[in-house]
C-alpha positions in Angstrom: 96.8 136.8 149.2 99.0 134.0 147.9 102.3 132.9 149.3 104.9 131.2 147.1 107.8 129.2 148.5 110.8 128.4 146.3 110.0 131.6 144.2 113.6 131.8 142.8 113.6 128.3 141.3 112.7 127.4 137.8 109.0 127.1 138.3 108.8 129.7 141.0 110.3 132.6 139.0 108.1 131.9 136.0 105.0 131.6 138.3 105.8 134.9 140.0 105.9 136.7 136.7 102.6 135.1 135.7 100.9 136.2 138.9 102.4 139.7 138.4 100.8 140.0 135.0 97.4 139.1 136.6 98.0 141.7 139.4 97.3 139.1 142.1 98.4 140.0 145.6 101.4 137.8 146.2 104.1 137.2 148.9 107.3 135.2 148.6 109.4 133.6 151.3 113.1 134.1 150.5 116.4 133.7 152.4 117.8 137.2 153.0 120.7 136.6 150.6 118.2 136.2 147.7 116.1 139.3 148.6 118.6 141.8 147.2 118.3 140.6 143.5 115.0 138.7 142.9 114.7 137.3 139.3 111.7 139.7 138.5 111.2 143.4 138.3 111.1 144.4 142.0 110.1 148.0 141.0 106.9 146.7 139.3 103.8 147.8 141.3 102.5 144.2 141.1 105.8 142.7 142.4 105.3 140.3 145.4 105.9 141.4 148.9 109.2 139.9 150.3 109.3 138.0 153.6 112.7 136.9 154.9 113.2 133.3 155.9 112.6 129.8 154.7 110.3 126.9 155.2 112.5 125.4 157.9 112.1 128.5 160.1 108.8 128.1 161.8 108.5 131.7 163.0 109.4 133.2 159.7 107.1 130.8 157.9 104.2 131.7 160.2 104.6 135.4 159.6 104.6 134.8 155.8 101.5 132.6 155.8 99.4 134.7 158.1 96.6 136.4 156.1 97.1 134.1 153.0 94.3 132.1 151.6 96.6 129.9 149.5 100.2 128.7 149.6 101.9 127.5 146.4 104.8 125.3 147.8 107.7 125.0 145.3 110.7 124.8 147.6 112.8 121.8 146.6 116.4 120.5 146.3 115.9 118.2 143.4 118.6 119.5 141.0 121.4 120.1 143.4 120.8 118.4 146.7 122.2 115.2 148.2 119.8 112.8 149.8 120.0 114.5 153.1 119.2 117.8 151.5 116.1 116.4 149.9 115.0 115.2 153.3 115.9 118.4 155.1 114.6 120.9 152.6 111.6 119.1 151.2 110.3 116.7 153.9 111.2 118.7 157.0 110.2 121.9 155.3 106.7 120.7 154.3 106.1 119.5 157.9 106.8 123.0 159.2 104.7 124.6 156.4 101.7 122.3 157.1 101.8 123.1 160.8 102.0 126.8 160.5 99.4 126.8 157.6 97.0 124.9 159.9 97.6 127.4 162.7 97.1 130.4 160.4 94.0 128.9 158.9 95.3 128.9 155.3 92.7 127.8 152.9 94.8 125.4 150.7 98.3 124.3 150.0 99.1 123.7 146.3 102.4 121.8 145.7 104.3 120.5 142.7 105.3 116.8 142.7 106.6 114.3 140.2 105.0 111.6 138.1 106.2 108.4 139.8 106.3 109.9 143.3 105.7 107.2 146.0 106.9 106.6 149.6 107.8 103.1 148.6 110.0 104.0 145.6 113.5 102.7 145.4 114.8 106.1 144.2 115.4 108.9 146.7 113.8 111.7 144.7 110.5 109.8 144.1 110.4 108.5 147.6 110.9 111.9 149.2 108.3 113.5 146.9 105.8 110.7 147.9 106.5 111.3 151.6 105.9 115.1 151.1 102.5 114.2 149.5 101.6 112.1 152.4 102.4 114.9 154.9 100.0 117.2 153.1 97.2 114.6 152.8 97.4 114.1 156.6 98.0 117.8 157.5 94.5 118.9 158.2 94.8 121.6 155.5 93.1 121.4 152.1 95.6 120.5 149.5 96.2 120.0 145.7 99.1 118.0 144.5 100.1 118.4 140.9 102.3 115.7 139.6 104.0 116.7 136.3 106.3 115.2 133.7 109.8 116.4 133.4 109.8 120.2 132.8 111.7 121.9 130.0 112.3 125.6 129.6 114.8 128.1 128.1 116.5 128.1 131.5 116.0 124.5 132.7 118.5 122.1 134.2 117.4 119.1 132.1 117.3 119.7 128.3 120.0 122.4 128.6 122.3 120.1 130.5 121.9 117.4 127.8 122.7 120.0 125.1 125.7 121.2 127.2 127.0 117.6 127.5 126.6 117.2 123.7 128.6 120.4 123.2 131.5 119.4 125.4 131.9 115.9 123.8 132.0 116.0 120.0 132.0 112.2 119.6 129.5 110.5 121.8 126.8 110.9 124.5 126.5 108.5 127.4 122.8 107.5 127.9 121.5 105.8 131.0 120.5 102.3 130.1 119.1 101.6 126.6 116.9 104.7 126.5 113.7 102.8 126.8 112.3 104.8 129.7 109.2 106.8 128.6 109.0 110.4 129.6 106.2 113.0 129.3 108.0 116.4 128.9 106.0 119.5 129.7 106.9 123.1 128.8 107.3 125.5 131.7 104.6 128.0 130.5 102.1 125.1 130.4 102.9 124.0 133.9 102.7 127.5 135.2 99.4 127.9 133.5 98.1 124.7 135.2 99.3 125.9 138.6 97.6 129.3 138.1 94.3 127.8 137.0 94.3 125.4 140.0 93.7 128.4 142.2 90.1 128.6 140.9 89.5 124.9 140.4 87.4 123.9 143.4 87.1 120.3 142.2 90.9 120.0 142.6 90.7 120.5 146.4 92.0 117.5 148.3 93.1 115.8 145.1 96.2 114.6 143.3 96.3 115.2 139.5 98.9 114.0 137.0 99.7 116.0 133.9 102.2 116.1 131.1 102.9 117.5 127.7 101.4 116.8 124.3 103.3 113.5 123.7 105.2 110.6 125.2 108.9 110.2 124.3 111.4 107.6 125.1 114.7 108.9 126.5 116.5 107.9 123.3 114.0 109.8 121.2 114.3 112.8 123.5 118.1 112.8 123.1 117.9 112.4 119.3 115.4 115.3 119.2 117.8 117.6 121.0 120.5 116.5 118.7 118.4 117.3 115.7 117.2 120.7 116.9 120.8 121.8 117.9 122.5 120.2 114.9 124.9 118.4 117.3 125.0 114.8 116.0 126.7 112.3 118.4 127.0 108.6 118.8 124.6 107.6 121.6 126.1 104.9 123.9 124.0 103.1 126.4 125.7 102.8 129.8 124.5 101.0 132.9 122.8 103.5 135.2 124.9 102.4 138.2 128.1 103.2 136.2 126.8 106.7 135.4 126.1 107.2 139.1 129.7 106.4 139.9 130.9 108.8 137.2 128.5 111.5 138.6 130.0 110.9 142.1 133.5 111.5 140.7 132.5 114.7 138.9 130.7 116.0 142.0 134.0 115.5 143.9 136.0 117.5 141.3 133.6 120.2 140.1 131.3 122.4 142.2 128.4 120.9 140.3 127.9 118.0 138.0 125.5 118.4 135.1 124.2 114.8 135.6 123.2 114.5 139.3 121.9 111.6 141.2 118.4 113.2 141.2 118.7 113.7 137.4 119.2 109.9 137.1 116.3 109.2 139.5 114.0 111.1 137.1 115.2 108.8 134.2 115.0 105.6 136.2 111.3 104.7 135.6 108.5 105.5 133.1 106.9 108.8 134.0 103.7 109.4 132.1 100.2 110.8 132.7 97.1 110.3 130.4 97.6 112.3 127.3 94.5 114.3 127.7 94.9 115.0 131.4 96.1 118.6 131.1 93.0 119.5 129.0 90.7 117.5 131.3 91.9 119.2 134.5 92.8 122.7 133.3 91.1 123.2 129.9 94.0 123.8 127.6 96.3 121.8 125.2 100.0 121.7 126.1 102.7 122.4 123.6 104.7 119.9 121.6 108.3 119.2 122.6 110.3 119.6 119.3 108.4 122.6 118.0 108.9 124.4 121.3 112.6 123.6 121.5 113.0 125.1 118.0 111.9 128.5 119.3 114.9 128.9 121.7 117.3 126.0 121.9 119.4 126.5 118.7 120.2 130.1 119.8 121.6 129.2 123.2 125.4 129.3 123.9 125.7 125.7 125.3 129.4 125.8 126.0 129.0 129.0 128.1 126.1 127.3 129.8 128.3 124.3 130.6 130.9 126.5 132.2 128.3 128.5 134.2 126.5 125.5 135.5 129.6 123.4 136.2 131.3 126.1 138.3 128.2 127.6 139.9 128.4 127.4 143.7 125.9 125.0 145.2 123.0 126.7 147.0 123.4 126.7 150.8 120.8 124.4 152.4 118.0 126.1 154.3 
C-alpha cells in the first residue's frame, strides 16, 4: 500500500493516474473539501482510497499511514504560499509525517525536493526544502529525496504563466536579472516516471538524487523558446530581481493571485542543474527535450483565459 500526500497538486495528480494505470494499491490524504471532486476518475476500480485530513493533523495522518509500506510526500505550498505557509505546510507537516511514519513502521518516505535546496540558502523556498530534507534524514525512517529541475507540463504554473504574461503584454516581457541563470527543465511525465521507478530502486534508499531534463537552458533561452513556440514575439527587458519582488507584492495586494510569486522568483535566483545523464543513471530512461515537448501542447492553449483563471483563482486555504 502506498500513501500519497499532496495528491491534487501538479505532480500528485499525474502520479495518481500513473499508479492507477499500474493497478497499485494506493491511498491519498486529502482535506474534506477536496474529496468531493478529485482530479481523477473516482469510479475507476483502481482509484485510490480517500482519507480525510492533512499532514498537519497527527491523528488523521497516522490513520492514513497505518498499513502502508511507502509514503510519497508531495504536499507543498511552493506556488501560492507566503513564507509562513512554506514553514507551516512543508516543514511542520513533514515533522508530523515523519513521527507517525516511524510509529506506524512505514518502510520508506519518498519526497520531492528542488535542485539547490539547502538549509543555509538565502532564498525561502530553497531553505525550507533543505530543512525538510534534514528532517527526513534524521527521522529514523528510510527515505529517498528526489531533487528535480523546474517542472513543466500542460497544466503547470511556470511555463504557462510565462506564456500568459506574454499574452497580456503585447510589447515586452520583464525578465529577472539578465537571464543568465541556468535551469534544467523536466517534463512532468518524466518526473512521475522517476518517482514511480524509485519505488523498486533499493539502491536509492537513504539517498538524495538530483535529476533534470535532456538539456540545460538559461532563463533567457527558455523565455525565447516559449516565444518561438507560441509565436508571441516580445521585447525582453532585464529587471533587477528586487524590483520584480516589489511589483509582485503590489500585484498580490490587488489580485487574488499573482502569476509571478516570490517562490517563482526564488526558483530563478540561482543556477539549478543536475548532471545531464543523471536521470538515465538513476532510473534507466532518457528524459524529453524542452522545445519539442512544448510544441505538442503549448500552441493550442488559450493563454488569455489561463491568465484570467489563474489571476482570480482563490488561494488555497492553508492546512
